[in-house]
Every structure is written in structure tokens, then in C-alpha cells.
N, C-alpha and C positions, 0 to 999 in steps of 0.2 A: 503494499499498499505505498510504504514512503516514495518506493522507488515512482511510482503513478504520480504521486503529488509533486516531487519535484521536477519529473518530467513537464508537468503540467505548469510546474510556476515558471519553468525556463522559457516555454513558449509563450506565457505570459509576457514575461519579460523582452522576448524577442518581437513580440506585438507593440508592447510601449515604447521599445526603442525605435521602431520603424515609424510610430505615429509621429513621435515626438523629436525624430530627426527633422534637419533643416531642410535637407532635400524634397523629402516627403512634403512636408508644409508648403514647400516653393510650389511643386507639381501638383498641390492639390489647388490652391490659388491661380496658379496658371491654368487649371483643367477649363474653366469656363471659356478662355481665349481660345485656346487650345481646338476645343470642340468646335467652337465657332469660326475658328480658320481653315479648318478641315471642313466644315460642314458647308460655309459660305464664299468660300475661295476656292481650295484647291477642288473640291468634285465639282462646283461649276466650270473650273477650267478645264478637267480632263474631260467632263459632258459636252461643252461645248466644241471642243475641237473633234471627239466623235461625231457630234450631230453636222460638223462642217463637212463631213464627206456623206450624207444621207439626204433624202427627200423629207424633212420632218414637219408637219405645220399644226402640231399641237391638236390637232384631230385624228387624221389618219395615221395609220402604224408608218414606222421608220423605214424607208427601204435605202439600200446601200446603192450611191450615185458615183462613187470614187470622189473625182478632180473634175465634176461638174459645175458645180456650183462656183469654183472659182475661173474657170473658163468663161462661166457667164458674164463675172463679175467683169473681166477684161472687156467685154462688148457693151458692158451696162453704161450707157451715157448718164443715166441720172446719179451714177456710182462715181465717175469720172468727175461729175459737176460737184458734187458734196465733198469729193478729197480737194477741189480747186478752192470753194468758199471755206472750206476750212484752213486750209494753208493759208488763204489771206487774212482771215479771222485772227490765227495764231500770230503770223507774222507781223501783225498791225497792232494787235490790242498787247500783249506781252512785253514789248519795249516801253510802248506809254505807260502800262502800269506800272514798271518798274521806275520809270525814270519819274513818274509823279508820286510813287512810294520814297524814294530815295530824297526827293524835293522836300516832301513832308516831313521822313526823318530827321534830317537835317534842321530844320526849324525846331523839331520837338526837341532835339539834344539841346538847344539852347537853356541857360541857367535862369529859369523865371518861375514865379511863384504857382502859377497854374500850370506847369507842365503836368503833372499827373491828371491833372482833368480835360487837359486836351489830348493827351494821348488816349485817355478812354473814350472821349467824343469822336476820333478818328478813326479807331479800331471797330466804332458799332456798324458802319457800311459791312464791313467783313463777317459780321456776326448774322445781319438779316438780309444782307442783300444776295444771298441766294434763294431766299423764301418765295414762294409762289406770291403770296401779298405783296411784298416789293416789287417783283417782277409786274404786277397788274397794275402797280401806280406807275411804275415806270411807262407802262404801254399807255396811260392816260397823259402821262407829260407829253408825249410826243404824239398824241393823237393829232386830230386834225383841227380841234379845238381845243388842243390841250394849251398847260402852261409856257412849252417852249414855241409856239407857233404865236401866243399871244405876246410874247415878248418879242420875237421878230417883227410882229406888227407893229409893236410902239417903236420901234427901229424904222419903219417903213420898208420893211423887207416882205415881199408875199410870202404866204403860208406855205409850208412844205408839207408835201404828202410823203413822211416819214417810211410809212411801210406799205405804200403803194407804190412807190418808186424803185426799181431794182437797184438804181444804183446809190439810192439812199438809206434803204433798209437795211444794210448793215451797221450803218455809223450807230444808232442808239444801241444795240448789242455791244459793240465795241466800247461805247461810253459807261454801259452798265459794269463792264469788267473793270474798266479802269477806277469808277467808282469803289468798288472792294479792294482797296490797296491796302488793309490794315494790316493783315497778315505779313505780309513783305515790309510794311514799313516797321513792323516791331523789331523784324530779323534785323534789317538796316539800321535802326536804331542802336541795336546791340552791338553791331559790329563797329558804328561810328565811335561808341564807348571804348571800344578798345584799343582806338589808334593813340598813341603815347603823344600828350599835348608838346612835347619836348621839340617832335618833328617841325609842329607849325613855329614854334617860337625861334629855330635854329634857321627855317624858311624865312621869316620876318626877318630876323638879321641879315639874312642875304638879299634882302630885298624883295622877295615874291609876295608879289601881292596876293589875293583871295583865289582869283582865277588857278593861277598857276598852282598855289597850294593844293586847290581841289584837285587839276588834272595830274600833278606830280606827287602828292601825297595821300588823298583823301580815296580816289578812284584806285590806285595800286594796292593800296593797304585793303581796301574793302573788296578787291575783285574775286576773295574766296567765298566771302556773302554772296557775292552778284552771281557767281556760280550756280549756287543752291538756289537762290529764287528763279535763276532763269530756267533751270531743270526743273524744278516744281511747278513753277507759272507755265512752262510750254507743255507740261503732262496734263495739267488741270486744262489748259485750254483747249488742248485737242478733243478733251471727253466733255467737251461744254454742250449742253442739253436743253437744260430747263428753259434759260432765255428764249430760245428759237422756238419751241414745243408750247408756250404760253403767248408769248407775245405776236408771233408770224406765222406759226404752224409750217415754217420753210419756205412761205412765200415772201415775195411775190414771186412768181414763176421760178422757183427753187433757188431764189437768190439768198437765202437763211438756210437753205436746207444743210444743216449741219452732219457731218459722217455720223454722230452717235445719234441723231434725229432719224436720219435715213434708215440707220441700221434698227431702229426701235421700230420704226414704221412697217420695215419688211418682217419684224419679228410677231409684233401684236397686231397690227392693221391688217398687212397681207397676208399674215399667219404662214410665214415663209421661214422658219425657224432654223432649218438648217443653211440659208443663204445667208441669214443675218449672222449665222454662228461664222460662217466663212470672212465675212467682213469683219467680225471683233478680231479675229487673228491676224488678218493683213493689217488692221488698226496695231494689235500689238508689235506686229514686226515694224511697223511705219514708226512707233515711238522709239522703240529700241534703237532704232537707226540714228533717228533723229538725236537721242539722248547721247548716243554713243559720238557723233560727229562733233556735240558741244563738248563732250569730255575730251574730245582727241585735239579740238581745237584750242580750248583751255589751256596748254602748255604754251601757247604763245602770248597770252595776257593774263593769267591768275600769275602773281607772285607770292612765292613763298617767305618764310622768316627768313632764309637766306638771301632773296635778294633786298629784302628791307634793309 
């Protein structure tokens, strides 16, 4: 009996040690994330890769079609138009957003009593900018009788059909993206604080003005932060969906038919899930290539600590 009790107590001790082990506690706390990552990221990625080789419509049974979906994409004019519109949007909105965010960050890093309040105020657009409610407000602002056209009328300028003109429809969407500059601004502000003031003091002694100091000190020292913001905002811009879906629905005449919106319509409007899955994998490859190009080119303009 004593042997049985001693073996039971050893097992209890082992269980207790396992439960109270720091590694076990870490896995237990990380378990919800691990389950979510597997269930909502890995499994959908693998499933979409399989669906991209099938004729799957959410209702009918899946049938294997091989590379047919990818071949059809190459001859789809609306697909190529969505690629063009998305690249045009990314190339325009990302630089404008980063420039504006850096400008505001430089203002916010000045020592004033209300700096904390101003930072919170400027960050609000990023917290609410992607919501449906704000997108609808933006739609009203640029409508035919909206506030923007009223202001243009006060200046003697004719009203502009922002969402009815193919040449103008993309502008409000770009401005909405630039308005959501808060996250980039916070990161830029943190980077600006890391630049030693001695650099500026030495430059001032040498006779450098603010413009020269900005291009010779601020930008080189901030280049790693610029690289990070550039990569993150580029990826985010490629995935833009809400603005076009709510405001223009891709119109007029597919002028704002972003890649993500066209992919969504193929999946849930046209019920062509296999075709949409093929589009998603092409977008993954495109984003990977663009990100790789940015990283490869960064060695020519990103300065390390040794360069400083």
C-alpha cells in the first residue's frame, strides 16, 4: 500500500510541476492566440490555395480545374483594370500619407504644454478613419451638395462631381487615406525623439539652416523608421477595400474598382470563390515582390548607426 501511495504522490508532484512550470503557463496563455492563428490564418490560407485550382462557387460542388482560373485572370480586362487602379492608388496615397504624417510629427515633437493633447487629437482619425460611419460622412462631404462643393462655390469654382467623374473619383479616397495618418505620425514622432540634439547643435555651429539640417540630419537618421512605415502603409494600401465598397462601389465605370473589391465581388457577388482565391494568391505574390523591392532598394537610402 505504501508503494502505491508513494507512486501516486510522485504522479501528483509531476502534474503540479507541469502545471506550475513557467513554460506551461506561457503556452496556456498563448493558446487562444495559437488557436485563432491556426483557425483564422493558416487554415484559410491553405484552403484558398486549394480553392484557386477549383471551380468553387459556395453552392455547387468543387471541381478540379487546374490552372484555368489563373489563365482566365490573364485575359480578364477588369482584373487588369483593378491592378492598374490599385497601383495608381498606392503610388499616390502612400507617399502623401507619409509626408503629411512626418510633417505633423515634427510639429508635435516641439515642446509645448498642449503637446499630449495635440497628439491625441491628431491620432483620432486613425482610430475611427476606417469605420463605416466615417466613410459615409466622407461620402456626404464630397457629394454634389456636400460641404466641399459648397466651399468651392464660395470661391467661385463650379461644383465637382467627385463620384460621377472617372478622373476625380479616386481623389476623395486618396484624401481619406491621407487623413488616417495617426499611426505613422506616432512612429515618426518616436523616431524624431531618438535623434540626438547634438547633431543639430553641431550643424548650427557649422552654419547649416533648418532645411539643410532636415535633409542632412533628420531624414538620414529617420530612414529606418521611414522604411518601416513605407512597408506597412504599402501593404495596407494594397488591401484597401472599405472606402471603395461603401463610397463608390467600384464606380464610375470601374474607376475605383480596387483589387480587393473586385476579389470580394468575385467571391460573394458572382459566387466564383475559386476565381477569387486565385486572385488572392496573385495579390500575395505582388505584395511580396513589392516589399522585396523596397527592402532591396533600402540599402541605398537607409542609414545605419555606423553611417551616422
